[in-house]
N, C-alpha and C positions, 0 to 999 in steps of 0.2 A: 620711732620706727621699731616695730616689734621684731623679735628674733625667734625663729622656729628651730633653733639648733638643738634643743633638748626638751624633754617632757617635764611636766610638773613633778616634784618629789612626792606629792600627795597621791597615794595609790588609788584613792577613791575619786580622783579628778576625772571628768568625762573625756579629757584629752587622751587617756590611756586606751579607750575604746574607739575614739575618733581622732587619730593623730593629726588630721588636717586642721583641727581647731587649736592645736598646741601653740603656745606663744608666751614668751617672757619679755616683760617690759621693764625699763629702769624705774625704780621706786625709791628715790631719795638715797640717803646714806645714814650711817650710824657711827658713833664715836667709839674708839677703843684706846687703850693705853699707847698704841703705836700710831695713832692717827685715825682718820675717817675712812671707812670702807663703804663701797656701793652695795645697794640692795636691789633685788629684782622681784617682780610680782607676776604671778600667773594671771593671764588675761581671762581665764575660764573660771577658776574657783577662787581667785583672789589671794591665794597663799603666797607669802613672801619668804625670801631666803637671802642669805648672804651671797654677794657676787663671787666669793671664793669657795662656795660650797661645791664639793666634788673634786677639789684640787688639793694637793699636799699642803697648800698654804692655809687651809681652813683650820680655824681654832689654834693657830700657832702663836705662842706667846713671845715670839721673837720676831724681829724684822724679817721680811721675805728675803732680803738680801743674804741673810745668814744661811738659809736653805740653798740659795743659788751658789754661795761660796762652798758649802759642804759638798754639793754635787760636783762642782768643778774640781775640788781637791781630791775627791774620790776617783774621778776619771784620770787624774794625774798620778795615781798610784799611792796616795797617802793612806796610812792606816787609820782606823777609827780613833785610836788614842792620839795620833798626831793631829787629826782634824779637831778633836775636842780641845786640845791644848791651844790651838790657834784661835778658835772661836770662844773659848772660855766657858764651855758648857760641859756637862757630864757625858762620858762616852755612851751611856745608855740612851741619852737624848739624840745623839748623832746617829746611833744605830736605828732608832725609831724613825727619824727623818728619812734616812736612806731607804728603809723598807717601804715607807709610804711612797717615796719618789720612784723607787724601782717598779712597784706595782703600777703606778700611774703611767710611767714611760712604756711599760710592757703593753698596757691597754692602748696607748697612743700608737705604738708600732703596729699592733694588730689592726687598728682601724685604718691606717694610712699607708703602710708599706705593702705594696703588691707589685710584683714584677711579672708582667704579662709576657708570654712567649719567651721564657728563658732559653739561652743557648747552652750553657754549661754550668752545672752545679757541682761544687766540690765539698766533701764532707770529711770531718776529722774530729778526733777527741784529744783532749789535753788533760793530763793528770792534775788533780787539785791537791795541794799540800794541806790536808785537813786531819783533824783528830775527832774522836767521839763519833757523832753521827756522820760527819763529813769524811771519815777515813775510808779510803778506797773508792772515792767518787771521781768522776771525770766530767770535764766541761765539753759538751758537744757543740759544734759550730758548723754552719753551712753558709757558703758564699756563692753568689751568682757572679760569674766571672765577667760578663759583658759590662754590667753596671757597677760591679764591686759591691753590691748590696749584701749586707749581713742579714740573711734570711731568718735564721732562728738560732736560739741558744737554749741549752738545757744542762742542768747539773744533776747527775745521778750516777748510779753504778751501771756498768755495761751489761744490761740484761735485755732480753727480748722485749719485755714490756716497755722499757725506757726507749728502745730503738723505735718501736711503733709510735710512741707519743712524740718523739723528736721528729720523725719523718712526716707525721701528720701535720705538725706545725710548718714544716718546710713546704708541704703541699698547699697549705692555706696561703702561704706567702707567694707562691708561684703564680697564682691567679689563673688566667686563661692559658692553656697549653694546647697547641694545634699540631706542632711538629715534634718529632722525637728530640729529646733533650739528653745531652751527655751528662752522666753521673760518674764522677771520679771519686773513688774511696780507697781506703786501705784494705787489708785482708781480714777485717773483722767479720766474723762468721754470720752475724745477724743482718748485715746490710743487704745481701743478695735476696733472701726471701721476702723481706719487708718492702724493698724497692719494687720488686716484681709484683707484689700484691697491691701496693698503693698506686703505682704509676702504670703498670701493665705495658702496653705497646708504646707508650709515650716516653719510655726510659731506655737509653742505651747505656747499660751499666758496665763500667770498666774498673777492675781492681788493679791498683798500681802498687808495685813493690819497689821500694828504694833501698839501695845498698850504700852504706855509709863507710867512709874511711877518712882518717885525718880531719875529722870534724866537718865533713862535707859529703854530698851525694856524688858517688862515682859512677853509678849505673842505675837505670830505671827500666823495669820490665812491667808488662801489663798483660792481662788476659780478660776476655769477655765473659760475663756472667748473665745467663738467661737472655742473651741478645744475639740475634742472627747477624751475619756479616753485612747484609744490605742495610739493616737499620743503623748499624754502627757507621757505615760509610756515609749514609745520609746525614746523620748527626754531626759527623766530623766536617762535612762540607759547610755546615753553618757556622763553624767556629771562626772567630776573628783574632783571638788572643793566643790560642794554643795550637802549635803545629802537631803535637802528639800528646797522648794522655799524660797528665801529671797532676800533682797536688800542690804545686808551688804557691798558688794564690791563697789557699786556706792555711798553708804553713806560714805565709807572711801574716795572715790574720792572727794565727796563734802567737806569733812574736809580738804583735800589737797588744794582745790580751795579757801576755806575760809582763809587758812593760807598764801597762796602765792598771793592772789589778794586783794588789799586794799579796793576795792569797795564791797567785799562780806563779810567782817567781820561784826560781830554783833554790835560792838561798835567801831566806827571809825569816825574821822572828815571828811574823804574823801567821797564825794557824787558824784555819776556819773550823768552826764547831758545828755549824748547821749548813747543809747544802742549799737550803732555801735562801739564806742571806747572800751566799755567793752568787746565786742566780739573779737576785735583785741587783747586785753590783754589776753583773754582766749585762743586764737589761739596760741599766743606765749607760754603760759603755756602748752598747749597740745603738741606743738612740743618739748618742754623741757622734758615733762613727757614721751613721746613715744620714742624719739631718743637719748636723752642725759643722763637723770637721771637713774642710775641703780636701779632696784626694789629689795627690800630685800627679797620678797617672790619668786623671780625668780633666785634662786641660783642653779648653776650646778657645783658641786665640789667647787673649790675656786673662781669661776667666778660668779659675779653678772651681769645678763643680763638686757637689756632694753626690754620693751614690743615689740618694732619693731624687735628686734633680735629673740624673741620667735615666733613672727608671720611670720618670714621668709622674712621680708622687708629690713633687714640690717644685715650685717655680723659683725659689731662692733659698739661701741659707737661713736657717732658723736660729733662734736663741733659746737658752734654757728657760727664760721667763715666759716665752711664747709656748713652749712645750708644757711646762708645769702649770700654766694658767689655762690650758685647754680643759674644757668641762666635758667629760665623757657622757654619751647619751644614756638615758634611763631606759631600761627594758619596759616595753609596754605589754600589757596582759589582756587576754580576752575576758569577757564577763565571767566565765566559769573558771578562770585562773590559770590557764595554760600560757606558757611564755612564748611569745612570738619573736620575730627577728628584731634587731635593734632599729631605732628610728633613723639613724644616719646610715648612709651607704658605707660599705667597708673601705672604699677608696675615695678619698677627698683630696682634690687638688688644692694645695696651700698657696695662696697668693699674697694679697695685700697685707694690711696691718693685722696684728694679733687681736 
């Protein structure tokens, strides 16, 4: 049985101009030092490739289980040096593995995580304990309250350009928006103009100010930004989890990030040097949070669901092997070379076996 989930890696293959002809069929196997691996063959041009091509496991000179263990230990808050000591490899190797896995999980989330008709989105930033290039950077996060889905993440300085890029990613993850959505943020000055420009009348923006004393919040005040009263009242009536504007859910997400990422803890010997690597680690953590880890507040009967299951993006909990073994689609091109849309739809319901 042929599979049409990806195009041929050969750019001159006719399947790039006629995607309906695309198909990959099993084509035997080949031996490696770690065992035998499967091979696939294009049904149009006849080119073959490894079954792991396009995944972080491709051309890996260690067992695939080592990458799975490295990713799991990273999401539990272990440093690169600690993971390297456990696996018996060089720290540079572990860093390279996590960079490849983080980029892969980011692509996986872009393809599969879409929350249609969100009710409330909360945004916040978390300071990164970094040096050199990562000094003065922040980790941006956005959560959809109804499904608890972690919509987007970005590690950068707090600039207008970074705010636009981050909220553009949030808009892509929101999918179809018909009714006004509540946006709860802090008083960061760039949120209001960018939210108003990207979302327009579909956003009811509320700035929340928290007053702290004795290690806790003692008072919360809020004000509307670029939002009339009637739009705010309509968006508030749709809410099921929040009785009044707050940032409690994204603050809880910040605590999860601090616990599971060694570079975000308040007191840690680990110091980030490149913001791109911290973003890769957070993308791994986002994939774990959305698709693998069951959420305690998303209980239905005896079943604890993941945010992706509640958002309708998955039918069951996934595993790291399933996510890392997913082959991203190849971009198809016209005959004159312009890039078209991806072959797979942006939203894919995940069901049966991997």
